[in-house]
C-alpha positions as CSV (number, residue, x, y, z in Angstrom):
1,M,101.0,132.6,117.9
2,Q,101.9,136.0,116.7
3,Y,104.1,136.4,113.7
4,S,106.0,139.8,113.6
5,P,108.8,139.8,111.1
6,Y,110.2,143.1,112.3
7,S,109.6,143.1,116.1
8,A,113.3,143.9,116.5
9,A,115.3,146.7,114.9
10,R,114.9,146.7,111.1
11,S,118.7,146.6,110.7
12,Q,118.9,143.3,112.5
13,P,119.4,140.5,109.9
14,I,116.9,137.7,109.5
15,V,118.5,134.3,109.5
16,I,116.4,131.8,107.5
17,D,116.7,128.1,108.0
18,S,116.8,127.2,104.3
19,S,116.3,123.5,104.9
20,V,113.0,124.0,106.7
21,E,112.0,126.6,104.2
22,A,112.7,124.1,101.4
23,Q,110.6,121.5,103.2
24,V,107.7,123.9,103.3
25,Y,107.9,124.6,99.5
26,G,108.5,120.9,98.8
27,L,105.3,120.0,100.7
28,F,103.5,122.8,98.8
29,A,104.7,121.4,95.5
30,L,103.6,117.9,96.5
31,A,100.1,119.2,97.4
32,I,99.8,120.9,94.0
33,G,100.8,117.7,92.2
34,L,98.4,115.6,94.2
35,T,95.6,118.1,93.5
36,T,96.3,117.5,89.8
37,V,96.1,113.8,90.3
38,G,92.8,114.3,92.2
39,V,91.3,116.2,89.3
40,Y,92.3,113.5,86.9
41,I,90.7,110.8,89.1
42,G,87.6,112.9,89.5
43,S,87.3,113.3,85.8
44,L,87.7,109.6,85.2
45,F,85.0,108.6,87.7
46,A,82.9,111.7,87.4
47,V,79.6,109.9,86.8
48,T,80.1,107.6,89.8
49,L,81.3,110.3,92.1
50,F,78.5,112.7,91.2
51,S,75.7,110.1,91.5
52,S,76.8,108.3,94.6
53,G,77.2,111.2,97.1
54,M,80.8,110.4,97.6
55,L,81.8,114.0,96.9
56,F,79.9,115.1,100.0
57,L,81.8,112.5,102.1
58,F,85.1,113.7,100.7
59,L,84.2,117.3,101.6
60,I,83.5,116.2,105.1
61,A,86.8,114.4,105.3
62,E,88.6,117.5,104.0
63,L,87.0,119.6,106.8
64,A,87.9,117.0,109.4
65,I,91.5,117.0,108.3
66,I,91.7,120.8,108.5
67,F,90.0,121.1,111.9
68,T,92.1,118.3,113.4
69,S,95.4,119.6,111.9
70,S,96.7,120.8,115.3
71,F,96.6,117.2,116.5
72,W,98.4,115.5,113.6
73,M,100.9,118.1,112.3
74,D,103.7,116.9,114.7
75,K,103.0,113.2,114.4
76,S,105.0,111.4,111.8
77,P,104.2,109.6,109.5
78,L,100.5,110.6,110.2
79,N,101.3,114.2,109.1
80,Y,102.6,113.1,105.8
81,L,99.7,110.7,105.2
82,L,96.9,113.3,106.0
83,F,98.8,116.1,104.3
84,G,98.9,114.0,101.2
85,I,95.2,112.9,101.4
86,F,93.9,116.5,101.7
87,P,95.0,117.9,98.3
88,L,94.0,114.6,96.6
89,L,90.5,115.0,98.0
90,S,90.5,118.7,97.1
91,G,91.3,117.8,93.5
92,I,88.5,115.3,93.4
93,T,85.9,117.6,95.0
94,I,86.8,120.6,92.7
95,T,86.3,118.4,89.6
96,P,82.5,119.2,89.2
97,Y,83.2,122.9,89.1
98,I,86.0,122.5,86.6
99,L,83.9,120.3,84.3
100,S,81.0,122.7,84.6
101,V,83.2,125.5,83.3
102,A,84.8,123.3,80.6
103,T,81.4,122.1,79.3
104,G,79.1,124.9,80.2
105,Y,80.9,127.7,78.4
106,A,81.9,127.8,74.8
107,N,85.3,129.3,75.8
108,G,85.5,127.1,79.0
109,T,88.8,125.5,78.2
110,S,90.4,128.9,77.5
111,I,89.0,130.3,80.7
112,L,90.5,127.4,82.7
113,L,93.9,127.9,81.1
114,N,93.8,131.6,81.6
115,A,92.8,131.2,85.2
116,L,95.7,128.8,85.9
117,G,98.1,131.2,84.3
118,A,96.7,134.2,86.2
119,T,96.8,132.3,89.5
120,A,100.5,131.3,88.9
121,C,101.4,134.9,88.0
122,M,99.6,136.4,91.0
123,G,101.0,133.9,93.4
124,L,104.5,134.6,92.1
125,A,104.0,138.3,92.3
126,A,102.6,138.0,95.9
127,G,105.6,135.9,96.9
128,V,108.2,138.3,95.4
129,F,106.4,141.2,97.1
130,A,106.4,139.4,100.5
131,R,110.1,138.6,100.3
132,T,111.3,142.0,99.2
133,T,109.0,144.4,101.0
134,R,110.0,146.1,104.3
135,W,106.4,146.2,105.4
136,N,105.3,144.0,108.3
137,L,102.5,141.9,106.9
138,G,102.0,140.1,110.2
139,G,99.4,142.6,111.2
140,L,97.2,141.6,108.3
141,G,96.4,138.2,109.8
142,K,93.2,139.1,111.8
143,A,91.9,141.4,109.1
144,L,92.3,138.7,106.4
145,I,90.5,136.1,108.6
146,F,87.6,138.4,109.1
147,S,87.6,139.2,105.3
148,I,87.3,135.5,104.6
149,I,84.4,135.2,107.0
150,G,82.8,138.1,105.2
151,L,83.2,136.3,101.9
152,L,81.6,133.2,103.3
153,V,78.7,135.1,104.7
154,L,78.1,137.0,101.5
155,G,78.3,133.7,99.6
156,L,75.6,132.2,101.8
157,F,73.4,135.3,101.3
158,Q,73.8,134.9,97.6
159,V,72.5,131.3,97.8
160,F,69.4,132.2,99.8
161,I,68.6,135.7,98.5
162,P,67.6,135.6,94.8
163,S,68.2,139.4,94.3
164,L,71.9,138.8,95.0
165,R,72.3,136.3,92.2
166,T,73.3,138.8,89.7
167,G,76.4,139.1,87.5
168,Q,77.3,142.4,89.0
169,F,77.3,141.1,92.6
170,D,79.1,137.9,91.5
171,L,81.8,140.1,89.9
172,I,82.2,142.1,93.1
173,L,82.4,139.1,95.3
174,S,84.9,137.3,93.0
175,G,87.1,140.4,92.7
176,A,87.1,140.7,96.5
177,G,88.1,137.1,96.9
178,V,91.0,137.5,94.4
179,V,92.4,140.5,96.4
180,I,92.0,138.8,99.8
181,F,93.7,135.5,98.8
182,A,96.5,137.3,97.0
183,L,97.2,139.3,100.2
184,F,96.9,136.0,102.2
185,T,99.5,134.5,99.9
186,A,101.9,137.3,100.5
187,Y,101.2,137.1,104.3
188,D,102.0,133.4,104.4
189,V,105.1,133.7,102.2
190,Q,106.5,136.2,104.7
191,R,105.7,133.8,107.5
192,I,107.6,131.1,105.7
193,Q,110.5,133.4,105.1
194,N,110.8,134.1,108.8
195,L,109.8,130.7,110.2
196,S,113.2,130.0,111.7
197,R,113.0,133.1,113.9
198,Y,109.4,132.8,115.1
199,G,108.8,129.1,114.9
200,A,106.1,127.3,112.9
201,N,105.2,123.8,111.8
202,P,106.3,123.3,108.2
203,F,103.2,121.2,107.5
204,M,100.9,124.0,108.8
205,L,102.7,126.7,106.7
206,A,102.6,124.5,103.6
207,L,98.9,123.7,104.1
208,S,98.2,127.5,104.6
209,L,100.0,128.4,101.4
210,Y,98.2,125.6,99.5
211,L,94.8,126.8,100.7
212,D,95.8,130.4,99.7
213,I,96.6,129.4,96.1
214,F,93.8,126.9,95.8
215,N,91.2,129.5,96.8
216,L,92.9,132.2,94.7
217,F,92.5,129.9,91.7
218,L,88.8,129.4,92.5
219,Y,88.1,133.1,92.7
220,V,90.1,134.0,89.6
221,L,88.2,131.3,87.7
222,R,84.9,132.7,89.0
223,L,85.9,136.2,88.1
224,M,86.9,135.2,84.6
225,T,83.6,133.4,84.0
226,A,81.7,136.4,85.2
227,I,83.7,138.7,82.9
228,S,84.2,136.7,79.8
229,G,82.2,133.5,80.1
230,N,80.2,132.6,77.0
231,R,77.5,130.1,78.1
232,R,76.6,127.5,75.6
């Protein structure tokens, strides 16, 4: 489905269904809260999770939920159940990375807090920009998708090509990820703003926004460790 916020004359007012929009942001807030719970659970049972291989199973479950989303988004209460399970699992599976930063760097706690603050500020800035600009961000969709594919490909190259495992390349890759997911956040906020005119499932939009912010945090954290990380 194409999303074009200004396909009609620019002077035509956009009528927003505030109740549906509120549902989207409510679901997004729920997802953030459940992610926090997931991180807490992951930290409590870190040894068991890391040694049993359960994290790999959780990752498979996350991918299954995403790839089957078109089948369950409109089916209540299944949509609420799976939408809630996904960020909970995401919080658990991200725990190893968070613990590695907290314990592997002398300033790890500071980096984590700064990354959280920077992500919140960038997400807010992207949202304000999306809601106030007269630019049509709908045309960015395909370019952003291809950019994410490029990030994944470069990430795989970095794993298998030792010469790419350098601080400079990691810095470039992290910076690119921050820019891409900040733009994706603005893109999705504009879609949410105009959902009543162009139609979209609230669960799908909330999940998209959640993934934007989740990945933005990961790349901000990676960027900060590359810039100011002080390994123990």
